[in-house]
C-alpha positions in Angstrom: -21.4 11.9 1.2 -22.1 8.2 2.1 -18.3 7.4 2.9 -18.0 10.4 5.1 -19.0 8.9 8.2 -17.5 8.0 11.9 -15.7 4.8 10.8 -13.3 5.9 8.0 -10.4 3.6 8.6 -6.6 3.1 7.1 -4.0 0.7 6.8 -0.5 1.2 5.6 0.4 -1.0 2.9 3.5 -2.0 0.5 2.0 -2.0 -2.9 2.9 -4.2 -6.1 2.8 -3.2 -9.8 2.4 -6.5 -11.8 4.8 -6.3 -15.1 3.1 -9.0 -17.0 0.2 -11.6 -17.7 -0.3 -14.1 -14.9 -2.3 -17.1 -14.0 -1.7 -20.0 -11.9 1.7 -19.0 -10.8 3.9 -20.9 -8.2 4.6 -18.6 -4.8 8.3 -19.2 -5.4 8.0 -17.8 -9.0 5.6 -14.7 -7.8 8.5 -12.1 -7.2 9.5 -12.1 -10.9 6.1 -11.1 -12.2 6.6 -7.7 -9.9 7.5 -4.7 -12.0 7.7 -1.9 -9.2 6.9 -1.2 -5.6 5.1 1.8 -4.0 3.6 2.8 -0.5 -0.3 2.8 -0.2 -2.7 3.6 2.3 -5.8 1.3 2.1 -8.8 3.8 3.1 -12.1 1.9 3.9 -15.5 3.0 5.2 -15.9 0.3 7.9 -19.7 0.8 8.3 -20.1 -0.1 4.5 -18.0 -3.2 4.9 -19.9 -4.5 8.3 -23.0 -2.9 9.0 -25.8 -5.0 7.7 -28.2 -2.5 6.6 -25.5 -1.0 4.7 -23.3 -3.9 3.4 -25.9 -6.7 3.3 -25.7 -9.7 5.3 -22.1 -10.9 4.2 -19.3 -8.3 4.9 -18.0 -7.1 1.6 -14.7 -5.5 1.1 -14.8 -3.8 -2.6 -17.5 -1.2 -2.2 -16.4 0.2 1.0 -12.7 1.0 -0.7 -13.8 2.4 -3.8 -14.5 5.9 -3.3 -12.7 9.0 -4.5 -9.4 9.6 -2.5 -9.6 6.3 -1.1 -6.5 4.7 -2.2 -3.5 7.1 -2.2 -0.3 5.5 -3.6 3.1 7.2 -3.8 5.4 8.8 -3.7 6.9 7.0 -6.5 7.2 3.6 -8.3 10.6 1.9 -7.5 11.6 -0.8 -10.0 11.6 -4.3 -8.7 15.4 -4.6 -9.7 16.2 -2.0 -7.2 14.6 -4.0 -4.1 16.8 -6.9 -3.5 14.5 -8.5 -0.9 10.9 -6.6 -0.2 10.5 -8.7 2.8 13.1 -6.7 4.5 11.6 -3.3 3.8 10.5 -1.5 7.0 7.0 -0.2 7.0 5.9 2.5 9.4 2.2 4.1 9.6 2.0 7.3 11.4 -1.4 8.9 12.2 -1.9 12.3 13.8 1.9 12.1 14.7 1.5 8.6 16.5 3.2 5.6 15.3 0.4 3.0 14.7 2.4 0.4 13.1 6.2 -0.2 12.7 7.2 -3.4 11.2 9.3 -5.3 8.6 7.4 -6.4 5.6 8.4 -10.1 6.7 6.7 -9.7 9.8 3.4 -8.0 9.0 0.1 -9.7 9.3 -1.8 -7.2 7.5 -5.3 -8.5 8.3 -6.7 -5.8 10.7 -3.2 -5.5 12.5 -2.9 -1.8 12.4 -6.2 -0.1 11.4 -8.1 2.2 13.7 -11.1 -0.3 13.9 -8.6 -2.9 15.7 -7.6 -0.2 18.6 -9.8 -0.2 21.9 -11.3 2.1 21.7 -11.3 2.2 17.9 -9.7 5.3 16.3 -11.0 6.2 12.9 -10.0 8.9 10.7 -11.5 12.7 11.1 -11.1 15.7 9.0 -7.9 17.2 9.9 -5.9 14.0 10.8 -2.6 13.6 8.8 -1.0 10.4 7.9 2.2 9.1 6.6 3.0 5.6 5.3 6.6 5.2 5.2 8.6 2.4 3.6 12.1 2.7 4.1 14.3 5.5 2.1 14.3 3.2 -0.9 10.7 3.8 -1.4 9.8 6.9 0.7 6.7 8.5 2.3 3.2 8.8 1.3 1.6 11.8 3.0 -1.9 12.5 3.1 -4.5 14.3 5.1 -8.2 13.9 5.8 -10.7 16.0 4.3 -14.6 15.5 4.0 -16.1 17.1 0.8 
């Protein structure tokens, strides 16, 4: 119940599945460690990130993202060998039938670019909202809805 408030937020993302142990790798070698790609919807309870009485004095990112159903992934895993250049994938986030984000991965500044909190006025998730996060036909569409328990 703590996560069911007026500030449930979202962010469509390209997600990576790391295929082998990594440590201290160079950026130019990073793609060689990826085993697969999929689509993600990064759901966050913004009050629990930023509201000092709930989050503490310093904004935090882990707790507000860790609730049941908050990190849907899918619809499948696509082997990294099948995606020649992930920067050329088109990511589209559709919330309530309205496109909120449509950019190529190479063009994304994913820090607060398309989330509901960044809109004026903010548009957070409410029960009944339907969301699609689409990454080209090569990966597909993650479709989920909002239901408060």
